[in-house]
C-alpha positions as CSV (number, residue, x, y, z in Angstrom):
1,M,-25.0,-9.1,34.7
2,R,-23.4,-10.0,31.1
3,R,-21.5,-7.2,29.2
4,N,-21.5,-7.2,25.2
5,R,-17.9,-8.1,24.1
6,V,-17.2,-5.7,21.5
7,P,-14.8,-7.9,18.5
8,L,-11.5,-7.6,18.0
9,R,-10.6,-6.0,14.7
10,R,-8.6,-7.5,12.2
11,V,-5.2,-5.6,12.1
12,I,-2.9,-6.4,9.1
13,F,0.4,-5.0,9.2
14,I,1.1,-3.2,6.0
15,G,5.1,-1.9,5.3
16,V,5.6,1.2,3.4
17,E,8.3,3.2,2.1
18,G,7.6,6.5,2.9
19,T,4.9,9.6,3.7
20,S,2.6,9.3,0.8
21,D,2.8,5.7,0.9
22,R,1.3,5.5,4.3
23,A,-1.4,8.5,3.4
24,F,-2.4,5.8,0.8
25,I,-3.4,3.7,2.9
26,T,-4.8,5.8,5.5
27,F,-6.9,6.7,2.6
28,L,-7.1,2.7,2.0
29,Q,-8.4,2.4,5.8
30,N,-11.7,5.6,4.9
31,C,-12.3,2.8,2.4
32,C,-12.4,-0.1,5.4
33,D,-14.5,2.0,7.2
34,E,-17.0,3.7,5.2
35,K,-18.0,-0.1,4.0
36,G,-17.8,-1.3,7.5
37,L,-15.4,-3.5,7.4
38,H,-14.1,-4.4,11.0
39,L,-10.2,-4.3,11.2
40,H,-7.2,-2.1,11.7
41,L,-4.5,-1.0,9.2
42,N,-1.3,-1.3,10.4
43,V,1.4,1.2,9.3
44,G,5.2,0.7,9.6
45,L,6.3,3.7,8.3
46,G,10.4,3.0,6.3
47,Y,12.1,6.2,5.4
48,G,13.3,5.1,0.8
49,G,16.1,3.0,0.7
50,D,15.7,0.2,-1.8
51,S,13.0,-2.4,-1.8
52,V,15.0,-4.4,1.2
53,V,16.0,-2.0,3.1
54,V,11.7,-1.1,3.3
55,V,11.3,-4.9,3.7
56,E,14.2,-5.3,7.4
57,E,12.7,-2.4,8.6
58,A,9.2,-3.6,7.8
59,A,10.1,-6.6,9.3
60,R,12.0,-4.8,12.9
61,Y,8.9,-2.4,13.0
62,L,6.3,-5.9,13.4
63,N,9.1,-7.8,15.6
64,R,8.9,-4.5,17.9
65,H,5.7,-4.2,18.2
66,F,3.9,-7.6,17.8
67,E,3.0,-10.4,18.4
68,R,2.7,-12.8,15.0
69,R,-1.3,-13.8,16.7
70,D,-2.2,-10.4,17.2
71,I,-1.4,-9.8,12.6
72,S,-3.6,-11.6,10.3
73,D,-2.1,-10.2,7.4
74,R,1.6,-9.0,7.1
75,L,1.9,-6.7,3.9
76,V,4.8,-5.0,2.7
77,L,4.3,-2.6,-0.1
78,L,6.7,-2.0,-2.9
79,D,7.8,0.2,-5.9
80,S,8.0,-2.5,-8.5
81,D,10.3,-0.4,-10.9
82,R,13.5,0.0,-8.6
83,I,13.1,-4.7,-8.3
84,N,14.9,-5.4,-10.7
85,Q,17.7,-2.1,-9.9
86,D,17.9,-4.0,-6.0
87,I,18.2,-7.6,-7.7
88,Q,21.6,-6.9,-10.3
89,A,22.6,-4.9,-7.2
90,G,22.8,-8.0,-4.6
91,R,19.5,-6.9,-3.0
92,D,16.6,-9.2,-3.1
93,A,13.7,-7.9,-1.3
94,R,10.9,-10.9,-1.5
95,S,13.7,-13.2,-0.6
96,V,13.9,-11.4,2.5
97,A,10.6,-10.5,2.6
98,S,9.7,-14.7,2.1
99,K,12.6,-15.2,5.5
100,E,10.8,-12.9,6.8
101,N,6.8,-13.7,6.7
102,L,5.7,-10.9,4.9
103,E,3.7,-11.1,1.6
104,L,5.0,-8.8,-0.8
105,I,2.2,-5.6,-2.6
106,F,3.5,-4.8,-6.0
107,L,2.8,-0.8,-6.8
108,H,3.4,-0.2,-10.2
109,P,4.9,1.1,-11.8
110,N,6.1,3.4,-7.7
111,L,2.5,5.1,-6.3
112,E,2.0,7.5,-8.7
113,G,1.4,5.6,-11.0
114,L,-1.0,3.9,-9.2
115,L,-3.0,7.2,-8.2
116,L,-2.5,8.1,-11.8
117,R,-4.9,4.7,-13.1
118,L,-7.8,5.5,-10.0
119,H,-8.5,8.4,-12.5
120,E,-11.3,7.9,-15.2
121,G,-10.0,6.9,-18.3
122,Y,-6.6,6.4,-17.1
123,E,-7.5,3.1,-15.2
124,S,-5.5,0.5,-17.8
125,R,-2.8,3.0,-18.9
126,R,1.2,2.0,-19.0
127,I,3.4,4.1,-17.7
128,V,6.5,4.0,-19.4
129,N,8.3,7.0,-18.3
130,N,8.5,9.2,-15.7
131,A,4.7,8.7,-13.4
132,E,5.1,10.8,-11.1
133,A,5.5,13.8,-14.4
134,E,2.4,12.1,-16.4
135,L,0.2,12.1,-12.7
136,Q,1.1,16.4,-12.4
137,K,-0.5,16.7,-16.1
138,V,-4.1,14.8,-14.7
139,W,-3.6,16.2,-11.5
140,P,-1.6,19.6,-10.8
141,E,-2.0,20.5,-7.2
142,Y,-0.2,16.3,-7.3
143,S,3.0,16.6,-4.5
144,K,5.1,13.7,-2.6
145,Q,4.3,16.2,0.8
146,L,0.3,13.6,-0.4
147,T,-2.1,14.0,2.6
148,A,-4.7,11.2,3.4
149,N,-7.3,14.1,3.4
150,Q,-5.9,15.0,-0.1
151,L,-6.7,11.0,-1.4
152,R,-10.5,11.3,-0.1
153,Q,-10.7,14.9,-1.3
154,R,-9.9,13.7,-5.1
155,F,-11.1,9.4,-4.7
156,A,-13.4,7.1,-3.5
157,L,-13.9,3.3,-3.5
158,S,-15.1,2.8,-6.7
159,D,-11.8,4.7,-8.2
160,L,-9.8,1.9,-6.6
161,Q,-12.1,-1.3,-7.2
162,R,-12.2,0.2,-11.3
163,A,-8.2,0.4,-11.5
164,A,-7.6,-3.3,-9.9
165,R,-9.7,-4.7,-13.0
166,Y,-6.8,-3.6,-14.5
167,D,-4.0,-4.4,-12.2
168,K,-4.0,-7.7,-10.9
169,E,-1.4,-6.3,-7.7
170,L,-3.8,-3.9,-6.6
171,K,-7.2,-6.5,-7.1
172,R,-5.1,-8.8,-4.5
173,L,-4.7,-6.0,-2.2
174,L,-8.7,-4.8,-1.7
175,E,-9.3,-8.9,-1.8
176,I,-7.0,-9.5,1.2
177,L,-8.9,-5.6,2.9
178,G,-12.2,-6.8,1.9
179,L,-12.6,-4.1,-0.8
């Protein structure tokens, strides 16, 4: 008797800086599941530090837990507002990512800025100062201890797609995921 084989899910690794970023990736996984995409987002959680530390931790996680053939894409989400400061300090996340065969996706200027732009009417907003303070004006309940459930209750795939029209990095992420 022949069994039907269940196809393996495509695995995409995404390294992130903290727990709010992990909640965002879980939200993305939910969007992928709702759309019927056959993939798994594996999150490598760093615990702060500069951009280079986040990239290095993602590389260590990958080397400990996966063989190269198991991962179709190897991504790291970074806050763009830290890159210039890190480079001035002699810490270039781009060069480390290149050596480790990791693709960087930049959140502009950071996760809070992206979350602000997910709100209807804020898609093309340029955040000049404190993105977290601007986000809290629109979403007073927001806190750094964000959960995927809070994101699911507040946003949908359509919010991501609308914001991606004004954010090339978000658009690139959604294209990689097939969203």
